[in-house]
Backbone bond lengths (Angstrom), bond angles and torsions (degrees), N, CA, C in turn:
res aa  C-N    CA-C-N  psi(-1)  N-CA   C-N-CA  omega(-1)  CA-C   N-CA-C  phi
1 M - - - 1.449 - - 1.518 109.00 -
2 K 1.331 114.22 140.55 1.463 118.68 178.96 1.529 110.08 -147.13
3 V 1.312 114.80 164.82 1.463 120.96 178.26 1.524 108.93 -54.70
4 G 1.329 116.19 133.55 1.455 121.77 179.72 1.516 113.74 99.26
5 D 1.338 117.18 -13.44 1.468 120.48 177.94 1.525 110.49 -72.51
6 L 1.315 115.69 143.00 1.453 123.04 172.81 1.520 106.32 -100.57
7 I 1.339 116.87 121.52 1.460 120.34 -174.69 1.525 111.59 -123.47
8 K 1.321 114.42 161.14 1.462 121.74 175.15 1.522 107.65 -104.58
9 L 1.328 116.55 115.60 1.459 121.82 -179.13 1.527 111.08 -75.97
10 H 1.315 116.09 149.79 1.464 120.77 173.94 1.527 109.04 -75.57
11 Q 1.329 116.32 153.95 1.464 121.70 -176.95 1.523 113.03 -56.15
12 G 1.322 118.07 -33.68 1.464 120.57 179.23 1.522 112.11 -60.43
13 A 1.328 116.39 -43.03 1.466 120.78 178.92 1.525 110.60 -67.57
14 V 1.325 116.70 -39.14 1.468 121.65 179.30 1.533 109.96 -63.64
15 A 1.321 115.76 -46.95 1.470 120.57 -178.88 1.529 111.69 -66.72
16 A 1.329 116.92 -42.83 1.470 121.13 -177.52 1.528 111.78 -62.31
17 Q 1.327 116.62 -35.03 1.465 120.93 -178.21 1.532 112.57 -95.20
18 G 1.334 117.33 -5.44 1.462 120.43 -178.34 1.517 112.66 65.36
19 L 1.323 116.55 41.26 1.461 121.38 -175.31 1.532 111.61 -86.96
20 S 1.322 115.75 155.16 1.464 120.83 -179.00 1.522 112.58 -93.80
21 T 1.323 117.83 -8.09 1.461 122.89 -179.50 1.520 109.67 -145.68
22 N 1.329 115.85 161.17 1.469 119.67 179.32 1.526 111.71 -107.62
23 V 1.320 118.01 13.54 1.464 122.43 178.90 1.524 108.77 -104.12
24 A 1.335 116.24 131.11 1.467 121.26 -177.32 1.519 110.92 -135.01
25 L 1.312 116.09 143.81 1.456 123.21 174.16 1.528 107.63 -106.00
26 L 1.319 116.94 118.25 1.469 120.84 -179.99 1.527 109.24 -71.92
27 V 1.328 115.51 121.93 1.462 121.41 -173.52 1.525 112.87 -101.75
28 E 1.336 116.59 -41.79 1.465 119.18 -172.53 1.520 110.76 -160.33
29 K 1.344 115.29 146.88 1.463 121.20 168.87 1.519 106.60 -93.41
30 L 1.328 116.22 124.12 1.458 121.28 -177.81 1.522 109.51 -103.21
31 P 1.330 118.68 119.71 1.467 120.71 -178.03 1.524 112.65 -63.97
32 R 1.336 114.96 148.77 1.470 122.68 176.64 1.521 108.34 -129.16
33 P 1.324 117.66 151.67 1.462 120.66 -178.74 1.534 114.00 -86.60
34 D 1.335 117.67 1.76 1.469 119.43 -175.75 1.529 111.56 -108.90
35 V 1.322 116.73 -167.27 1.462 121.63 -175.22 1.527 113.58 -68.40
36 W 1.327 118.44 -16.12 1.474 120.64 -179.83 1.520 112.26 -78.27
37 E 1.323 118.25 -13.07 1.464 125.69 173.42 1.527 115.08 70.60
38 Y 1.346 118.90 -47.51 1.459 119.65 -177.95 1.531 111.42 -158.40
39 D 1.346 115.44 161.73 1.459 124.14 171.39 1.524 106.47 -115.61
40 W 1.316 116.09 171.48 1.462 121.52 175.71 1.526 110.03 -111.57
41 S 1.310 116.34 138.60 1.455 123.01 169.40 1.527 105.23 -105.07
42 A 1.341 116.57 129.64 1.457 120.46 -176.49 1.521 110.53 -138.23
43 L 1.307 115.72 146.99 1.452 122.21 175.29 1.523 107.68 -92.43
44 V 1.342 115.60 118.81 1.469 121.65 -177.00 1.530 108.37 -134.06
45 G 1.307 116.88 115.89 1.471 120.18 177.85 1.511 113.68 55.90
46 G 1.312 117.14 37.11 1.462 121.14 178.91 1.520 114.69 82.90
47 R 1.342 117.10 1.79 1.471 122.12 178.86 1.520 109.91 -112.80
48 L 1.318 116.19 146.25 1.456 121.45 172.27 1.528 106.99 -91.53
49 V 1.324 116.94 118.47 1.460 122.55 -173.60 1.525 109.34 -121.76
50 K 1.329 116.12 141.06 1.463 121.95 178.10 1.524 109.30 -100.20
51 F 1.323 116.09 128.60 1.460 122.76 176.93 1.517 109.01 -119.77
52 G 1.315 116.86 147.25 1.452 120.87 174.51 1.516 111.01 -72.83
53 R 1.297 115.55 165.76 1.460 120.83 -179.93 1.530 111.46 -61.75
54 Q 1.325 116.89 -18.61 1.456 121.74 177.51 1.526 110.94 -57.44
55 L 1.321 116.88 -19.83 1.458 121.30 175.95 1.529 109.98 -52.19
56 E 1.322 116.99 -39.90 1.464 121.02 179.40 1.522 111.41 -67.16
57 D 1.337 116.86 -35.84 1.466 120.71 -179.13 1.522 111.95 -64.48
58 S 1.338 116.91 -25.76 1.460 120.36 -179.90 1.531 111.40 -79.28
59 K 1.331 116.19 -4.86 1.459 123.06 178.38 1.538 113.12 48.57
60 P 1.344 116.40 62.67 1.465 118.93 -179.99 1.535 110.69 -66.63
61 E 1.309 115.74 150.91 1.469 121.16 177.66 1.526 109.02 -70.37
62 V 1.326 116.29 129.91 1.471 120.99 176.05 1.531 106.30 -87.49
63 L 1.317 115.67 113.51 1.463 120.97 -178.56 1.515 112.00 -80.46
64 S 1.324 115.97 -34.69 1.453 121.74 179.01 1.527 108.31 -152.92
65 A 1.314 116.46 118.10 1.466 121.18 -178.93 1.519 110.97 -87.43
66 S 1.334 116.00 140.30 1.462 119.79 175.12 1.517 108.51 -76.78
67 R 1.300 116.02 162.04 1.475 120.51 -179.08 1.459 110.99 -87.08
């Protein structure tokens, strides 16, 4: 996964954030000072939402990869 990818979020992430859609555009990797290294900022349903790096562990489907 990389910035610019369009991904399909799992229902758990959608429910936890109260989102109206399960499609997200990865906007930015946000650095963290702990062992997780970074979070993801994503555009979802017109909102900018922050997800933990665990998003990658859930292996979301990449609908469209950026170049």
